[in-house]
C-alpha positions in Angstrom: -17.4 5.0 -1.5 -14.9 3.3 -3.6 -11.2 3.4 -2.7 -9.5 2.8 -5.8 -6.7 5.3 -5.5 -5.0 6.9 -2.5 -6.6 10.2 -3.7 -10.1 8.7 -3.1 -9.6 9.1 0.7 -7.8 12.6 0.4 -10.7 14.4 2.3 -11.0 11.6 5.0 -7.3 10.7 5.2 -6.4 12.1 8.5 -9.8 10.9 9.9 -8.9 7.4 9.0 -5.4 7.6 10.7 -6.8 9.1 13.8 -9.5 6.4 14.0 -6.9 3.7 13.4 -5.0 5.0 16.4 -8.1 4.9 18.5 -8.8 1.3 17.4 -5.2 0.1 17.9 -5.5 1.8 21.5 -8.5 -0.4 22.4 -11.6 1.8 21.3 -14.7 0.0 20.7 -15.2 -0.7 17.0 -18.3 0.1 15.2 -20.0 -3.1 14.6 -20.7 -4.5 11.1 -22.9 -7.2 12.2 -24.3 -9.3 9.3 -22.0 -7.4 6.8 -19.9 -9.4 4.5 -16.8 -8.5 2.7 -15.7 -10.3 -0.4 -11.9 -10.8 -0.9 -11.3 -11.3 -4.7 -7.7 -12.1 -5.0 -5.9 -12.8 -8.2 -2.5 -12.5 -6.4 -1.4 -14.7 -3.5 -1.2 -12.6 -0.1 -0.2 -12.8 3.5 -0.6 -9.5 5.1 -3.5 -8.2 2.9 -5.6 -11.2 3.2 -5.0 -12.0 6.9 -5.5 -8.3 8.0 -8.7 -7.9 6.1 -10.1 -11.1 7.5 -9.2 -10.3 11.1 -10.4 -6.8 10.7 -13.9 -8.1 9.6 -13.9 -10.4 12.6 -12.9 -7.8 15.0 -15.8 -5.5 13.5 -18.4 -8.3 14.0 -18.8 -9.1 10.3 -17.6 -11.7 7.9 -15.4 -12.1 5.0 -15.2 -14.6 2.0 -12.2 -15.3 0.2 -12.3 -16.0 -3.6 -9.5 -16.5 -6.1 -10.2 -16.9 -9.7 -10.2 -20.8 -9.4 -13.1 -20.4 -6.8 -15.3 -18.4 -9.2 -16.3 -18.4 -12.9 -13.8 -15.8 -13.6 -11.4 -18.7 -13.9 -13.7 -20.0 -16.7 -14.0 -16.9 -18.7 -16.9 -15.1 -17.0 -16.4 -11.3 -17.5 -15.4 -9.0 -14.7 -18.7 -6.9 -15.3 -20.9 -10.0 -14.8 -19.2 -11.2 -11.8 -19.5 -7.6 -10.3 -23.2 -7.5 -11.1 -23.8 -10.9 -9.4 -21.6 -10.4 -6.4 -23.1 -7.0 -5.5 -26.3 -9.0 -4.8 -24.6 -10.9 -2.2 -21.8 -8.8 -0.6 -21.7 -5.5 1.3 -18.2 -4.6 0.0 -15.4 -6.0 -2.1 -11.6 -5.8 -1.6 -9.9 -6.8 -4.9 -6.3 -7.7 -5.3 -5.4 -7.8 -9.1 -2.6 -7.7 -11.7 -4.5 -5.3 -13.9 -5.8 -2.0 -12.6 -8.4 -2.0 -15.4 -10.0 -5.1 -13.8 -10.6 -3.2 -10.6 -12.1 -0.2 -12.5 -14.3 -2.5 -14.5 -15.6 -4.2 -11.4 -16.2 -0.9 -9.6 -18.1 0.5 -12.6 -20.5 -2.6 -12.5 -21.3 -2.8 -9.0 -23.5 -1.2 -6.4 -21.3 -1.9 -3.5 -18.2 -0.2 -2.2 -14.8 -1.5 -3.9 -11.4 -1.3 -2.1 -8.2 -1.6 -3.8 -6.3 -4.3 -2.0 -3.4 -3.9 -4.5 -3.2 -3.4 -8.3 -0.3 -2.9 -10.6 -1.1 0.7 -10.3 -1.6 1.5 -6.6 -1.5 0.0 -3.1 -3.6 2.6 -1.0 -4.1 0.3 2.1 -0.4 0.0 2.3 0.2 3.7 2.1 -2.5 4.3 4.9 -0.6 1.9 7.2 2.7 3.5 6.3 1.5 7.0 7.3 -0.1 5.7 10.5 3.4 4.0 11.3 5.3 7.4 10.5 2.9 9.4 12.7 3.4 6.8 15.6 7.2 6.8 15.3 7.8 10.6 14.6 4.8 12.2 16.2 3.5 13.8 12.8 4.4 14.2 9.2 7.1 16.9 9.4 9.6 14.2 8.2 12.0 13.8 5.2 11.5 10.5 3.7 13.5 8.6 0.9 11.9 6.0 -1.2 14.6 3.9 -3.1 13.8 1.2 -5.5 11.1 0.5 -8.1 8.6 3.1 -8.9 5.8 0.6 -8.4 2.3 0.4 -7.1 3.5 0.9 -3.5 5.5 3.9 -4.5 2.7 5.6 -6.4 0.3 5.4 -3.6 3.1 6.5 -1.1 3.7 9.6 -3.3 -0.1 10.4 -3.2 -0.3 9.8 0.7 3.0 12.0 1.2 1.4 14.8 -0.7 -1.9 14.6 1.2 -0.2 14.7 4.8 2.6 17.2 3.6 5.5 14.8 4.2 8.7 15.6 2.2 9.3 12.5 -0.2 12.3 12.1 -2.4 11.9 9.0 -4.7 15.1 7.5 -6.3 14.6 5.0 -9.1 16.7 3.7 -11.9 16.2 5.3 -15.3 13.2 3.8 -16.9 11.7 2.7 -13.5 10.1 6.0 -12.4 6.7 6.2 -10.7 3.5 6.8 -12.8 3.8 10.4 -14.3 0.0 11.1 -13.8 0.2 10.2 -10.1 3.3 12.3 -9.7 1.3 15.3 -11.3 -1.8 14.7 -9.3 0.4 14.6 -6.1 2.2 17.9 -7.0 -1.1 19.7 -7.4 -2.1 18.9 -3.7 -1.4 21.9 -1.5 1.8 21.6 0.4 3.2 18.8 -1.7 7.0 18.1 -1.4 7.6 15.4 -3.9 10.9 15.2 -5.9 12.3 12.5 -8.2 15.9 11.3 -8.6 17.9 8.6 -10.2 20.5 8.7 -7.5 19.9 6.9 -4.3 22.8 8.4 -2.4 21.3 11.9 -3.1 17.9 11.1 -1.5 19.5 9.2 1.4 21.3 12.1 2.7 19.7 13.4 5.8 16.7 11.2 5.3 14.9 10.5 8.5 13.0 7.5 6.9 14.2 5.2 4.1 11.6 2.9 2.4 12.2 0.2 -0.1 10.3 -2.5 -1.8 10.9 -5.5 -3.8 12.4 -5.1 -7.3 10.8 -7.9 -8.9 6.9 -7.9 -8.1 4.7 -10.9 -8.5 4.1 -11.6 -12.2 7.3 -9.8 -13.2 9.5 -12.8 -12.7 10.5 -13.1 -16.5 12.3 -9.7 -16.0 14.3 -10.6 -13.0 17.7 -10.9 -14.7 17.4 -7.5 -16.3 16.0 -5.8 -13.2 18.8 -7.1 -10.9 21.3 -5.5 -13.4 19.3 -2.1 -13.6 18.9 -1.9 -9.9 22.4 -2.2 -8.9 23.4 0.3 -6.5 19.8 0.6 -5.2 20.1 -1.8 -2.2 19.4 -0.3 1.1 22.4 -1.5 3.1 24.6 -0.1 5.8 26.4 2.2 3.4 23.3 3.8 2.4 21.9 3.9 5.9 25.0 5.7 7.2 24.5 8.6 4.7 21.0 9.3 6.6 20.0 11.0 9.7 19.9 7.6 11.6 16.8 6.9 9.4 14.2 4.4 10.3 13.8 1.6 7.7 10.4 0.7 6.0 9.5 -2.1 3.8 6.0 -3.3 2.9 7.1 -7.0 2.8 7.6 -9.7 1.6 11.3 -8.7 1.4 13.9 -10.5 -0.8 16.7 -10.4 1.7 20.0 -9.6 0.3 18.5 -8.3 -2.8 16.7 -4.8 -2.3 17.7 -4.7 1.3 20.2 -6.5 3.6 19.6 -8.8 6.5 21.5 -6.7 8.7 19.5 -3.5 7.9 16.1 -5.3 8.0 17.0 -6.8 11.4 18.5 -3.7 12.8 17.1 -1.4 15.4 16.2 1.1 12.7 13.8 -1.2 11.1 10.1 -0.6 11.7 8.8 -3.0 9.0 6.7 -5.2 11.4 5.2 -2.2 12.9 4.1 -1.4 9.3 2.7 -4.8 8.8 0.7 -4.8 12.2 -0.9 -1.4 11.2 -2.4 -2.8 8.0 -4.9 -4.4 10.4 -5.8 -1.1 12.3 -6.1 1.2 9.2 -8.2 -1.4 7.5 -10.6 -1.6 10.4 -10.9 2.2 10.3 -11.3 2.1 6.5 -13.9 -0.5 6.6 -16.0 1.2 9.3 -16.1 4.1 6.9 -16.8 2.5 3.6 -19.3 -0.1 5.0 -21.2 2.2 7.4 
């Protein structure tokens, strides 16, 4: 089973969340003894790398971290040749890449499960952790949520996850920064989907029970920073925006650019649940690994 998109786990989404809750509560994990997960990371990481490595340790398996400089990918070997080789050694691969096409190319040329650990299109592991966090804090998914910021990979997977669980999600982005249209259309076809798009952060913040944001300038987009800071003026999650909401909980997938997309005061406030989100990456990934590596 590959997990390239959040929609790949549509049929087992709630099972993964429930199993993550059990594991977080101290349930005995299914052992993945003698199983090895390859972590192929083109992009630097804190939460994704550490949570996957610790998850494999807790499950009794092993992980190997590889960046392009550690492999022949850094010297021009094709993704396909690398995939065909590594599938002879590994039991699964988690790939963190700039180009979603690399992830698809790898998955098409391997015989082992492939997990999207972040691409420029989606971040399904983050969305799973987000939904676990919302269920913990709100007791379920009958929740009104506002995503304010860039319609990026995190936003795309969050839209899919919200549609799958029936959470009401309103997305506000500047003009030209909307989420991927194909993902929005897929989400709207899911039964019970409540996804709406806007270009006005104030409109979606009103009565929101959760406000979610992410960085405006993702890794690899540094050249566009000056323009983005202009385009995203008015989209900062701050006291003014929070006061429009229904005493909303605040989420951010981290790392945060404090004082840019979110203020220090809001990120450090009693409303912030960002570090619960970060912790839950570990628990959902353990549940996910149990499933894909069984």
